C-alpha positions in Angstrom: -32.4 -41.0 -113.2 -29.5 -39.8 -111.3 -29.4 -40.3 -107.6 -30.1 -37.1 -105.8 -28.6 -36.0 -102.5 -31.0 -35.3 -99.6 -32.1 -31.7 -99.4 -31.5 -29.5 -96.5 -34.9 -28.9 -95.1 -34.7 -27.0 -91.9 -32.4 -25.3 -89.4 -34.0 -25.1 -86.0 -32.8 -23.0 -83.1 -33.5 -24.1 -79.6 -32.7 -20.9 -77.7 -33.5 -22.4 -74.3 -30.4 -24.7 -74.5 -28.4 -22.8 -77.1 -28.6 -25.6 -79.7 -28.7 -25.4 -83.4 -30.3 -28.5 -85.0 -29.6 -29.2 -88.7 -32.2 -31.4 -90.4 -32.1 -33.2 -93.8 -35.6 -34.5 -94.6 -36.7 -36.4 -91.5 -33.2 -37.1 -90.3 -31.5 -34.9 -87.7 -27.9 -34.6 -88.8 -26.4 -33.0 -85.7 -27.1 -30.6 -83.0 -24.4 -28.0 -82.4 -24.0 -26.0 -79.2 -24.0 -22.3 -80.0 -22.9 -18.9 -78.6 -24.7 -15.6 -79.2 -22.6 -12.8 -80.5 -23.0 -9.6 -78.3 -22.4 -7.3 -81.3 -24.9 -8.7 -83.9 -26.9 -11.2 -81.8 -26.2 -14.0 -84.3 -25.9 -17.6 -83.1 -22.4 -18.9 -83.7 -21.3 -22.6 -83.4 -19.2 -23.1 -80.3 -16.3 -24.4 -82.3 -16.1 -21.3 -84.5 -13.2 -18.8 -84.2 -15.0 -15.9 -86.0 -18.7 -14.7 -85.8 -20.4 -15.4 -89.1 -22.6 -12.3 -88.7 -20.2 -9.5 -88.0 -16.7 -11.0 -88.2 -15.9 -10.6 -84.5 -13.0 -12.8 -83.4 -13.9 -15.3 -80.7 -11.3 -15.4 -77.9 -11.2 -18.0 -75.2 -9.5 -17.8 -71.8 -8.0 -14.9 -69.8 -6.9 -11.7 -71.5 -3.3 -10.8 -71.8 -3.6 -8.5 -68.8 -5.1 -11.3 -66.7 -2.3 -13.7 -67.7 0.3 -11.1 -66.8 -1.3 -10.6 -63.4 -1.1 -14.4 -62.7 2.5 -14.4 -63.9 3.4 -11.5 -61.5 1.6 -13.3 -58.7 3.8 -16.3 -59.3 6.9 -14.1 -59.3 5.9 -12.6 -55.9 5.2 -16.0 -54.5 8.6 -17.3 -55.7 10.5 -14.4 -54.2 8.6 -14.8 -50.9 9.3 -18.6 -50.8 13.0 -18.1 -51.8 13.4 -15.5 -49.0 11.6 -17.8 -46.5 13.9 -20.7 -47.5 17.1 -18.5 -47.0 15.9 -17.3 -43.6 14.8 -20.8 -42.5 18.2 -22.2 -43.5 20.0 -19.5 -41.5 17.9 -20.1 -38.4 18.3 -23.8 -38.5 22.1 -23.9 -39.3 23.3 -20.7 -37.7 25.0 -19.4 -40.8 23.7 -17.9 -44.0 23.0 -20.1 -47.1 25.0 -17.8 -49.4 28.5 -16.3 -48.8 29.2 -12.6 -49.1 29.3 -11.9 -52.8 32.5 -11.0 -54.5 33.0 -9.0 -57.7 33.5 -12.1 -59.8 30.2 -13.6 -58.6 28.2 -10.8 -60.2 27.2 -12.8 -63.3 26.0 -15.6 -61.1 23.9 -13.2 -59.0 22.4 -11.7 -62.1 21.6 -15.1 -63.5 20.1 -16.1 -60.1 17.8 -13.1 -60.1 16.7 -13.8 -63.7 15.9 -17.4 -62.8 14.0 -16.4 -59.7 11.9 -13.9 -61.7 11.6 -15.2 -65.3 10.9 -18.9 -64.7 8.0 -18.3 -62.3 6.6 -15.6 -64.6 6.7 -17.9 -67.6 5.2 -20.7 -65.6 2.5 -18.5 -64.2 1.4 -17.2 -67.6 1.3 -20.8 -69.0 -0.8 -22.0 -66.1 -3.0 -18.9 -66.5 -3.9 -20.1 -70.0 -5.6 -23.1 -68.3 -7.7 -21.0 -66.0 -11.0 -19.8 -67.3 -10.5 -21.5 -70.6 -14.2 -21.8 -70.9 -14.6 -18.0 -70.8 -15.5 -16.7 -74.2 -15.0 -13.1 -75.4 -16.0 -11.6 -78.8 -13.3 -9.1 -79.9 -14.3 -6.8 -82.7 -12.0 -4.1 -84.1 -13.6 -1.1 -85.6 -12.0 0.8 -88.4 -12.9 4.4 -88.6 -12.9 6.0 -92.1 
């Protein structure tokens, strides 16, 4: 007689807690937290990246538009803080922080503007990925024929 592996006997769904319980014989193997797909109403394990019922992609976190908005808010805040710093320096010391620009200082001015805009934007979009990471969206693309 060959040794047989235990048979899969049941798959129970506890909809009150969104759990999927897998049983082999009398032994409960694991309970998996699940999500419900809004397109096909199939229970999908929380760790999945695609719905097994309809193939919708599971996306976590803010949308691209939301991340861009947070990045632009960081840019606005950095420009405000930079202007506040320049004004405070002038009030405290009686002279401006920066000299009058000359023609040869143009590359430095452009570089400064890029730094004041791009670094906060990139920082803001990276921090936005951390916000609402628990938010789950199902994205399904429809192909018309």
